[in-house]
N, C-alpha and C positions, 0 to 999 in steps of 0.2 A: 199517805205513807202507810196507813194499814193496808190498803189495798196492793200496794207494791210489795209489802212483806208478804201477804197472802199468795200473791202471783209467784214470788220467788220460792216460797214452800211447795207451790203446786208444781213449779218446774224442777225442784229437787226430787220431789215425790215421783215425778214422771220419768226423769232421765238419769239421774245420779247413780242408781243402784246398779247399772251396767258395769261400772269399773269396780264396784265391790264384788260382783260375781266374777269378773275376770281375774281379780287378785286371788279370789277363792281358788279358782281353777289352777292359777300358778302355784299356790300353796299346796294343793293336792298333788300336782305333778312333782313339785320339789321333794315333798314328803315321801312320796312312793319312790322315786328314783334315789334319793339319798338312802332310805331304809334298805333298798336292794343292794347297795353296796356294803352294807354292815353285815357282820356275821351273826348267826342266830343266836348265840350266847350273848353278844353285845345287845341286841334287841330285846331279849329277855330280861336283861338288867335295866333297861329304861323303862321309867314310868309311863312314857307317852307311847310305847309300842308292845308292852308286855302282854296286854290282852289280845291284840291282834296276832302277835307272834304265837301266843298258845293255842289260838283258835284254828288258824290255817297254816298250811306248810310254808316254809321259807320260800320267797319268790313270788309266790301266788298273790298274797294279800298286797305286796308291794306294787305288783304289776297291775292289779285291779284297781288300787288307789290312783295311780298314774293315769290309766285309762279313763277313770271317772273325771279326772281333770281335763284329759284332752277333749273328752265328750262334752263337758261343761263349754270349754272355749268354742268348740264346733258349734253348739247351739247358739251360742252368743253371736257367732260370726254370721249365721243365716237366719238367726231371730225367729226361731220355731216355737211356738207357744207351749205345746204340751211335751215335747222333748226337752225343752228348757226347764220345765216345771220337774220332770224326772231328774234332770242333771243337778239341779239345786237340791232335790231330795236326797240324792246320792251324797252330794257334799255335806248336807246336815248330818246325815247318818254317820259319816266318816268323822266329822267334827265332834259329834256327841260322843262317839265311841272313845276318841283320843281323850277328850275331856273327862269322861268316866275313868279311863285307864289313869290318868294323872291323879284323879281322886282316891281311886283304889289302891294303885300300886305306888303312889307317892306319898301315902299315908296321911291323907287329910287334905285340908285346903292349901293350896300353894299358888304363888302369883300366876303360873301358866294357866290355870284353871279359868282365870277371868279372860285370857285370850281366846281360849277354846270357847267359852260361853259367847263371846263376842261373834266368833266365827259361826257357831250355831245359829245366833240371832239374825245374822246377815243372810244366811241360806234359807232360813224359815221364812224370812221377809220376802226373799226372792221367790220361794216356792209359792207362797200365797199370792204374790202378785201375778205370777205365770198362769196360776190356775184361774184367777179372776179375769185375765186377759189384759192386764195393765202392762204397758211395754216401757 
């Protein structure tokens, strides 16, 4: 029984992360495209996008986030090691930025921060796996 549990954990460690990275890419694409449809004033008023909206011009950062998502999907589809690590790093960066924005512009800890931290964790794990060569 112990060996079957260990085998199952090894199986999860080896394969299950792919779906988490795919959903991360979908989140990036959705976030970028949804933010592209919003007005600049609306984005500045939202805690999840205020920092990005202040840093880069309207349209630029939304397209960049969506492109990062499409890039992450593409690297998953062809299973490239280093490009996949770069894609997961970009996803980590965006997730960390959004989480920081939620904390700073949302005036402290709120429930959405935990979702952001989870997203950061998934992509940091994916980055480390890709760098080490685990598929």
